[in-house]
N, C-alpha and C positions, 0 to 999 in steps of 0.2 A: 028365555034361555036358548042359546044357539045350539042347534043339533050338529054333532060332529060324527060322521061315519065316513071313512076314507075308502075310496075304491079306485082300482087301476082303470086307466082310460085306454080302451082298446082302439087301435087304429092311429094313435098319436105316436110319433117317433120317440124312442127312448122310454125310460121308466117315468111315466107321468101319472099322477094321481089327482083325483078331485075329492074335495071334502064337501059334505052337505052344507057347510057354512059358506060355500061359494069360493073358497080358495083353491087355486090350481097349484099343485106341488110337483116340483121336478126332483125325481130320485127317491129311491126307497128310504134312504137314511133320513131325508128331510120329512118324508111322510111319517116315519116312526117318531121323529121328534115332535111333529105336530100332534100326533096321537097322544104321546106322553104328556105334552103340555096341556092337553084337554082331557086328561084323566081316562084315556082309552088304552086298551091293550096295544102294545107296540108290535105284537106278533100278527094279530088278525086285523089291526087298524080299526078296531071298534065294531067290526061286522059280526063278531061272535062265531064266525065259521072259518074253518080251514079247508082250503081246496086241495084234495089229495091228487086229483087228476081233473082234466077239463070235464065239467058236468057232475063231478062227484065231490060232495062236501060233507063235513061232519063238524060237530061242535069244536071250537078251538080249545085244545088241551091246555094252552098257556094261561087262559083266564077262566077256565071252567065254563066256557060258552056264554060268558056274560058280556064280553066286549069291554070290560072295565079294567083299569090299571091296578086298582087295589087288589083284586083277585089274582092278577098276574104276578104282582110282587109277593103276595102271600105264598103262592105256589113256588116261586123261585127261592124264597127263603126256606120253605119247607124242604125243597129238594137239596139245598145247600146243607141243611141240618142232616138230612138222610145220608149225604155223601160223607159227613163226619162220622156217623154211627155205623153205617153199613159199608164196611171196607172190603177190599178184595180178599183179605185174609179171612174174614167171616164167611163170605160166599164160597171161597175155595175150600174151606174146612167142611162146610155142609155138603158140597158136591163130592168131596172125597169119601163121604159115607155111603154113597150110592154105588152099587155094583152094576146096576142096570139102568135103563132109561129113567129120566126124571123130567118133570114139567116145570115151567116157570112158576106156576101157582104154588107148587109144592115147596120150592126153594123159598119163595116169598113168604109163605105161611110159616115155614120153619124159622126164617129170620125174624119175622114179627113176634112169634112166640118166644124165641130165644132171647130177644132183646126186651121182651115185656112191653111191646108197643101196642096200644089199642088201635083197633081198625079205624082208619081215617086220620090218624094222627100225623103220619108222614107218608109221602109217596113211595112206599116200600117197593111195590111192583115195578114201577119205572126204573128205580135205582138198581134193583136186582137184575132186571132185563139188561140194562147197560153193562153191568159187570159180567153177566153171562156172555154177552156179545163180545166183550173183551177177551174172555177165556176162549171163546170160539176162534177169534182172530189169532190168538196165540197158539192155537192148535191143541189146547188142553181138553176141549170138549168138541163134539161133533153134533150138529143139528140133525135130528132124525125126521122132523116134521115136514110135511109138504105144506105149501101155503094154503090157507083157508080161502083166500080170495085174491084174484088178479085184478089190480086196479090200473086201468089204462094199459099201456104196453110195457111199462118198465117198473111198476111197483107191485109188491105183494104184501098181503096182510096175514099175520099169524095171530090167532086169538089166544092160544095157550101153547106156545111152542114146546117141543120135547127135544132134549139133548141126551147125550151119553158121554161118559168120559172116554177120551181117545185111548185106544189100545197102543201100548208101547211095544215095539218090536225087540225081541231079545236076540240081538246079533252077536 
């Protein structure tokens, strides 16, 4: 059995990747295709790691740090199902019940309980986070949390961010 793990080649011009099977690959899309053809995660290219910043890695969230395509597809399908069940209307309705600050975990737990979803059934937290960020971008809520960690020079990590409904001005 040929081993396939694809890694970027540093020092070579352009987006160039090399696979453990000996193939040199030009371009990210071609590398993703090679990964998919060989049952590897097309996000991490089979490495099972995501590089957040130079020198800082974590397990790939797209494939549950397995490097395999099956787990990546399973997660994508579960997220698509979560998108159907967990709508903006559901999250907006829960947020409307809070007069003060609330955390991502509180909203996610309320959604999970309200929809009767068992833990681990769907990626409730990531879906709720995405909707809360949309509400934030629309100015309906304001983030109160400071980042838990600075990653590199341009990324920050929030473990359980806190928001509050935006105050409306009575003019």
